[in-house]
FIZA-949282 format. One record per residue (C-alpha): residue number from 1; residue in one letter; x, y, z. Coordinates in steps of 0.2 Angstrom, whole numbers. Layout:
BEGIN
 num residu     u     v     w
 NUM      A     X     Y     Z
...
This chain:
BEGIN
 num residu     u     v     w
   1      X     0     0     0
   2      X    14    12     4
   3      X    23     8   -13
   4      X     7    12   -22
   5      X     5    28   -13
   6      X    23    33   -18
   7      X    20    29   -37
   8      X     4    39   -36
   9      X    15    54   -30
  10      X    25    53   -46
  11      X    10    55   -58
  12      X    12    69   -71
  13      X    31    69   -71
  14      X    33    63   -88
  15      X    21    76   -95
  16      X    31    90   -87
  17      X    47    82   -94
  18      X    39    81  -111
  19      X    33    99  -110
  20      X    50   105  -105
  21      X    59    96  -119
  22      X    46   102  -131
  23      X    49   120  -125
  24      X    67   118  -128
  25      X    65   110  -145
  26      X    53   124  -149
  27      X    65   137  -144
  28      X    80   129  -153
  29      X    69   127  -169
  30      X    63   145  -168
  31      X    81   150  -166
  32      X    86   140  -181
  33      X    72   147  -191
  34      X    77   165  -186
  35      X    95   162  -189
  36      X    91   155  -206
  37      X    80   169  -210
  38      X    93   182  -205
  39      X   107   173  -214
  40      X    96   174  -230
  41      X    93   192  -227
  42      X   112   195  -224
  43      X   116   185  -240
  44      X   104   196  -250
  45      X   111   212  -242
  46      X   129   206  -245
  47      X   125   203  -263
  48      X   117   220  -265
  49      X   133   228  -256
  50      X   144   218  -268
  51      X   134   224  -283
  52      X   136   242  -278
  53      X   154   240  -274
  54      X   158   232  -291
  55      X   147   245  -300
  56      X   158   258  -292
  57      X   173   249  -298
  58      X   166   249  -315
  59      X   164   267  -314
  60      X   182   270  -310
  61      X   187   258  -324
  62      X   176   267  -336
  63      X   184   284  -331
  64      X   201   278  -333
  65      X   197   271  -350
  66      X   190   288  -355
  67      X   206   297  -349
  68      X   217   285  -358
  69      X   208   287  -374
  70      X   202   269  -375
  71      X   184   274  -376
  72      X   174   289  -380
  73      X   167   298  -365
  74      X   149   300  -371
  75      X   138   296  -386
  76      X   143   312  -395
  77      X   160   305  -397
  78      X   170   320  -391
  79      X   187   314  -385
  80      X   190   319  -367
  81      X   207   324  -360
  82      X   215   329  -343
  83      X   210   347  -346
  84      X   193   347  -355
  85      X   186   333  -344
  86      X   187   345  -329
  87      X   181   361  -338
  88      X   167   353  -349
  89      X   155   342  -339
  90      X   146   337  -355
  91      X   161   327  -360
  92      X   158   315  -346
  93      X   139   318  -344
  94      X   128   318  -360
  95      X   112   320  -350
  96      X   110   330  -335
  97      X   127   340  -334
  98      X   132   333  -317
  99      X   131   315  -317
 100      X   130   300  -329
 101      X   122   283  -325
 102      X   127   268  -335
 103      X   120   250  -333
 104      X   134   238  -328
 105      X   126   222  -323
 106      X   108   216  -319
 107      X   101   228  -307
 108      X   116   238  -304
 109      X   124   254  -312
 110      X   136   268  -307
 111      X   134   287  -307
 112      X   149   299  -309
 113      X   147   312  -295
 114      X   162   323  -299
 115      X   178   325  -308
 116      X   188   340  -301
 117      X   206   346  -301
 118      X   211   347  -283
 119      X   224   360  -287
 120      X   212   372  -296
 121      X   195   369  -288
 122      X   188   386  -293
 123      X   195   385  -311
 124      X   206   401  -309
 125      X   222   393  -316
 126      X   212   387  -331
 127      X   205   404  -334
 128      X   221   413  -332
 129      X   231   401  -344
 130      X   223   393  -359
 131      X   237   380  -359
 132      X   235   375  -341
 133      X   233   356  -339
 134      X   229   348  -322
 135      X   243   337  -315
 136      X   230   326  -306
 137      X   212   323  -305
 138      X   200   318  -291
 139      X   186   307  -297
 140      X   171   302  -286
 141      X   159   288  -292
 142      X   144   280  -284
 143      X   139   262  -287
 144      X   122   255  -285
 145      X   116   238  -282
 146      X    99   230  -279
 147      X    88   234  -263
 148      X    94   252  -263
 149      X   112   248  -259
 150      X   126   260  -264
 151      X   145   263  -262
 152      X   154   279  -265
 153      X   172   277  -271
 154      X   185   291  -274
 155      X   202   289  -284
 156      X   216   302  -287
 157      X   224   300  -304
 158      X   241   307  -309
 159      X   242   314  -327
 160      X   258   305  -330
 161      X   266   288  -327
 162      X   282   294  -336
 163      X   285   310  -327
 164      X   302   319  -330
 165      X   308   336  -334
 166      X   314   342  -351
 167      X   327   356  -349
 168      X   336   354  -365
 169      X   331   348  -383
 170      X   345   335  -382
 171      X   352   328  -366
 172      X   369   319  -368
 173      X   374   311  -351
 174      X   392   306  -348
 175      X   401   303  -332
 176      X   416   293  -339
 177      X   428   307  -342
 178      X   430   302  -360
 179      X   423   314  -373
 180      X   406   312  -382
 181      X   407   306  -400
 182      X   399   322  -406
 183      X   396   328  -424
 184      X   381   339  -430
 185      X   388   340  -448
 186      X   392   355  -458
 187      X   375   357  -467
 188      X   368   375  -465
 189      X   350   368  -468
 190      X   351   358  -452
 191      X   344   365  -436
 192      X   343   361  -418
 193      X   332   373  -409
 194      X   326   376  -391
 195      X   312   388  -397
 196      X   295   381  -393
 197      X   287   375  -409
 198      X   270   374  -400
 199      X   270   393  -398
 200      X   269   394  -379
 201      X   277   410  -372
 202      X   290   400  -364
 203      X   309   404  -362
 204      X   320   396  -375
 205      X   328   381  -368
 206      X   346   376  -373
 207      X   348   365  -388
 208      X   360   353  -379
 209      X   364   348  -362
 210      X   381   340  -359
 211      X   393   337  -345
 212      X   406   350  -339
 213      X   420   341  -348
 214      X   411   339  -364
 215      X   406   357  -364
 216      X   424   362  -363
 217      X   429   349  -376
 218      X   415   352  -389
 219      X   410   370  -386
 220      X   418   376  -403
 221      X   408   362  -412
 222      X   392   365  -403
 223      X   392   384  -404
 224      X   379   390  -417
 225      X   367   405  -416
 226      X   366   416  -401
 227      X   349   417  -392
 228      X   344   432  -401
 229      X   347   423  -418
 230      X   364   432  -422
 231      X   381   424  -424
 232      X   374   409  -434
 233      X   388   399  -443
 234      X   387   401  -462
 235      X   395   384  -465
 236      X   386   373  -452
 237      X   370   369  -443
 238      X   359   382  -435
 239      X   359   379  -417
 240      X   348   390  -406
 241      X   354   395  -393
 242      X   372   390  -398
 243      X   380   387  -381
 244      X   375   371  -373
 245      X   371   370  -354
 246      X   381   360  -342
 247      X   371   346  -334
 248      X   369   348  -315
 249      X   359   340  -302
 250      X   345   353  -304
 251      X   343   352  -323
 252      X   345   334  -325
 253      X   329   322  -324
 254      X   330   310  -310
 255      X   332   295  -321
 256      X   348   302  -329
 257      X   356   306  -312
 258      X   364   289  -310
 259      X   365   273  -319
 260      X   356   264  -305
 261      X   341   277  -307
 262      X   342   274  -326
 263      X   341   255  -324
 264      X   326   256  -312
 265      X   317   268  -324
 266      X   319   256  -338
 267      X   318   239  -330
 268      X   311   241  -313
 269      X   295   234  -307
 270      X   286   250  -312
 271      X   298   254  -326
 272      X   295   259  -344
 273      X   298   241  -350
 274      X   284   234  -338
 275      X   272   248  -344
 276      X   276   244  -362
 277      X   273   226  -359
 278      X   256   229  -351
 279      X   251   240  -366
 280      X   257   227  -379
 281      X   271   240  -385
 282      X   287   230  -381
 283      X   297   224  -396
 284      X   313   215  -397
 285      X   318   223  -414
 286      X   314   240  -422
 287      X   306   231  -437
 288      X   293   223  -426
 289      X   289   240  -419
 290      X   287   248  -436
 291      X   276   233  -442
 292      X   265   233  -427
 293      X   247   239  -428
 294      X   248   257  -426
 295      X   267   257  -430
 296      X   276   270  -419
 297      X   259   279  -414
 298      X   255   289  -430
 299      X   237   283  -429
 300      X   235   289  -410
 301      X   231   307  -407
 302      X   243   308  -392
 303      X   255   294  -398
 304      X   259   279  -389
 305      X   273   271  -378
 306      X   285   261  -389
 307      X   299   251  -381
 308      X   312   244  -394
 309      X   324   232  -385
 310      X   337   233  -399
 311      X   341   244  -414
 312      X   329   255  -424
 313      X   331   263  -440
 314      X   318   277  -442
 315      X   315   281  -461
 316      X   316   282  -475
 317      X   297   281  -479
 318      X   292   275  -462
 319      X   276   283  -455
 320      X   277   297  -443
 321      X   279   292  -425
 322      X   272   300  -410
 323      X   273   298  -391
 324      X   287   291  -381
 325      X   300   280  -390
 326      X   313   270  -380
 327      X   327   262  -390
 328      X   340   252  -380
 329      X   351   249  -396
 330      X   357   261  -410
 331      X   345   273  -417
 332      X   348   277  -435
 333      X   339   291  -444
 334      X   338   290  -463
 335      X   329   300  -476
 336      X   312   307  -472
 337      X   310   302  -454
 338      X   298   311  -443
 339      X   294   310  -424
 340      X   283   320  -412
 341      X   287   317  -394
 342      X   301   311  -383
 343      X   315   299  -390
 344      X   326   290  -377
 345      X   341   281  -383
 346      X   346   273  -367
 347      X   358   258  -366
 348      X   370   258  -382
 349      X   368   277  -382
 350      X   371   279  -400
 351      X   362   291  -412
 352      X   367   291  -431
 353      X   360   301  -445
 354      X   365   295  -462
 355      X   359   299  -480
 356      X   349   314  -487
 357      X   330   318  -485
 358      X   320   329  -474
 359      X   318   323  -456
 360      X   310   331  -441
 361      X   309   328  -423
 362      X   298   339  -413
 363      X   299   336  -394
 364      X   315   331  -385
 365      X   329   318  -384
 366      X   339   309  -371
 367      X   355   299  -375
 368      X   365   289  -362
 369      X   376   274  -363
 370      X   376   261  -349
 371      X   376   242  -347
 372      X   359   234  -343
 373      X   366   225  -327
 374      X   381   230  -316
 375      X   385   238  -300
 376      X   375   252  -292
 377      X   390   264  -293
 378      X   393   262  -312
 379      X   395   278  -322
 380      X   387   283  -338
 381      X   399   280  -353
 382      X   402   292  -367
 383      X   387   291  -379
 384      X   388   294  -398
 385      X   378   308  -407
 386      X   383   309  -425
 387      X   370   317  -436
 388      X   382   323  -450
 389      X   371   315  -464
 390      X   366   326  -478
 391      X   349   334  -482
 392      X   338   344  -471
 393      X   335   339  -453
 394      X   327   348  -439
 395      X   327   344  -420
 396      X   316   356  -411
 397      X   308   358  -394
 398      X   289   356  -394
 399      X   281   358  -377
 400      X   264   350  -382
 401      X   272   335  -390
 402      X   282   332  -374
 403      X   267   333  -363
 404      X   258   321  -374
 405      X   273   309  -374
 406      X   273   309  -355
 407      X   255   304  -355
 408      X   258   290  -368
 409      X   263   278  -353
 410      X   245   280  -346
 411      X   239   289  -331
 412      X   245   283  -313
 413      X   232   279  -300
 414      X   239   286  -284
 415      X   225   281  -272
 416      X   208   273  -270
 417      X   196   275  -255
 418      X   178   273  -250
 419      X   170   288  -243
């Protein structure tokens, strides 16, 4: 009887246990359902955020393609540049004047917020100087995704990847103590001029920049016209101004201050060769460069970067070249050669002019002789500049062609951030 009474006291315990377990299972199930729902929502939101982010990146890429001349900036087909894209909003916005929206993927697009010159926000420099060009641009883009997601991205782009000063029409670097092999010939229809052919009211720059020892050794050879146009030789080329300028640390571009700097400029990770490879403009021979699509840049309004890892003969009959031309071997000028931009003969350091014809180079030229590999303390050796061939030849400074040549290597992205 006592045992029965004890069992009767335990009645309902199983029900309570079942209820407790059911409650726990219900709570766990609810948590699982909630977590699953939140995960799905987060996945959708994350997808929307990623759509907006990649749309903003697409806007950045689109802007860079416009600046680099790979695509037109709007349906009107007007080509944008570093200057007019700031001063003419219609070039990057064919609709509302302050933004442009382009579909980039399903449910996503980007909108250009602004393109400004951070060094001339109010436009006063542009207004005061018709030839002013921004050195950098700040570009803001908004990308849109589904469910109202958006990302704001800002980049700063430098105008030049190849940024160097031009203080002489022809720079002849030499640190060896041996004299430059130098001859500009005796033809009085040949000219070397530091007068800006573009017409800018800029000071005339020296026709030649040479080392101190070479100035002493070759002064009587280089001497030509005085800065005022008087004193020109009657039996030799017209060189304006006649006296060369001695190369110093202040008037020599950084890449020609040392052999180490020159090697890095050409062959470094971010050097000219790497840029040419990325653009499909690296050639092992000069003939490959001439035969390539676009040749030496004649079909491009601003020219191209061309890297010839060997010898190149320019002319006779070759198409006009434009942009930046790098030759590591011997550059031979023949016949009716023409080039607008910057020519760098770096490596073999030899420029030869042979034959007749009417050749013109408008821009600037750098010549230096050094080995591709070696010690960091190696010195530049004596280059060769022998342009004594017959016919009419002209090498003249042109600030516009130099500026275009610097831009031929593309525009450098200096920073990217979300804001």
